C-alpha positions in Angstrom: -3.8 -7.2 -17.5 -3.4 -3.7 -18.9 -3.1 -1.0 -16.3 -3.1 2.8 -16.1 -1.0 4.7 -13.6 -2.9 7.3 -11.7 -1.3 10.5 -10.3 -2.2 10.0 -6.7 -0.9 13.4 -5.7 -3.2 15.1 -8.3 -6.4 13.5 -7.0 -9.3 15.8 -6.1 -9.6 15.5 -2.3 -13.4 15.8 -2.6 -13.7 12.7 -4.7 -13.8 9.1 -3.4 -11.2 7.0 -5.3 -10.1 3.3 -5.4 -6.8 2.4 -7.0 -5.9 -1.3 -7.2 -2.1 -2.0 -7.4 -2.5 -5.7 -7.8 -3.1 -8.7 -5.6 -4.1 -7.3 -2.2 -2.5 -3.8 -2.5 -4.7 -0.8 -3.0 -5.1 2.9 -2.3 -8.4 4.5 -1.3 -9.4 8.1 -0.8 -12.7 8.3 1.1 -14.2 11.6 2.4 -10.8 13.3 2.1 -8.9 10.6 4.0 -6.2 8.5 2.3 -6.0 4.8 3.1 -3.3 2.4 1.9 -3.7 -1.4 2.3 -0.9 -4.0 2.0 1.6 -1.9 0.0 4.2 -3.9 -1.8 6.4 -1.7 -4.0 9.7 -3.4 -3.9 9.2 -5.3 -7.2 9.2 -8.7 -5.5 7.1 -10.5 -2.9 9.9 -12.1 -1.0 12.8 -11.0 1.2 15.1 -11.9 -1.7 15.0 -9.6 -4.7 15.8 -12.5 -7.2 12.7 -14.5 -6.3 8.9 -14.0 -6.7 9.0 -11.0 -9.0 6.0 -8.7 -9.4 3.6 -9.5 -12.1 3.5 -7.0 -15.0 1.2 -4.1 -14.2 1.5 -4.6 -10.4 4.9 -2.8 -10.3 3.9 0.5 -11.8 4.1 2.4 -8.5 6.8 3.2 -6.1 6.8 4.7 -2.6 7.6 8.1 -4.3 4.2 7.9 -6.0 2.3 7.7 -2.7 1.0 10.9 -1.1 0.8 11.3 2.7 -1.4 8.5 4.1 -3.9 8.9 6.9 -4.3 5.2 7.5 -2.0 2.2 6.6 -3.6 -1.2 7.0 -1.6 -4.4 7.0 -3.8 -7.5 6.8 -1.2 -10.1 7.7 2.5 -10.7 7.7 3.0 -12.8 4.5 5.7 -11.3 2.2 3.1 -10.5 -0.5 1.2 -8.3 2.0 3.9 -7.0 4.3 6.9 -5.7 2.4 9.5 -4.5 4.8 11.4 -2.3 2.3 8.2 -0.6 1.3 7.0 0.0 4.9 10.3 1.6 5.9 10.1 4.0 2.9 6.5 4.9 3.6 7.0 5.4 7.4 7.5 9.2 7.2 4.3 9.5 5.1 2.0 7.5 7.4 -0.1 9.2 10.1 -1.7 6.0 11.6 -0.9 2.4 11.0 -2.9 -0.7 11.9 -2.5 -4.5 11.7 -5.7 -6.3 11.1 -5.9 -9.4 13.4 -7.9 -12.5 12.6 -10.6 -11.2 15.0 -10.9 -8.1 12.8 -9.8 -5.9 15.7 -7.3 -3.1 15.0 -4.0 -2.8 16.8 -1.3 -0.1 16.3 2.0 -1.3 14.8 3.9 1.1 17.0 6.3 2.5 14.5 
């Protein structure tokens, strides 16, 4: 699927934006707040870099491309939704983090 890389740092803060990175990863800007969901920017959806490579078009972004994030949501702990390498690199940019439980309640991750 063709994709276009958006300059997330250059977005107008007054506009609402949705950027899909592939699978379940996406970035939203709503009413000036930035939201990141299930970021996977390591190039693979596995703890092993030689397996489960990213699909073409889903690996256009890195953690360096992500501006400061008001809310980080992690829907569950499968490798294709919770990428440890990405989370560690994003940690300094994230103001609030949440894990979505099966009951749809929000719980802080505590990092």
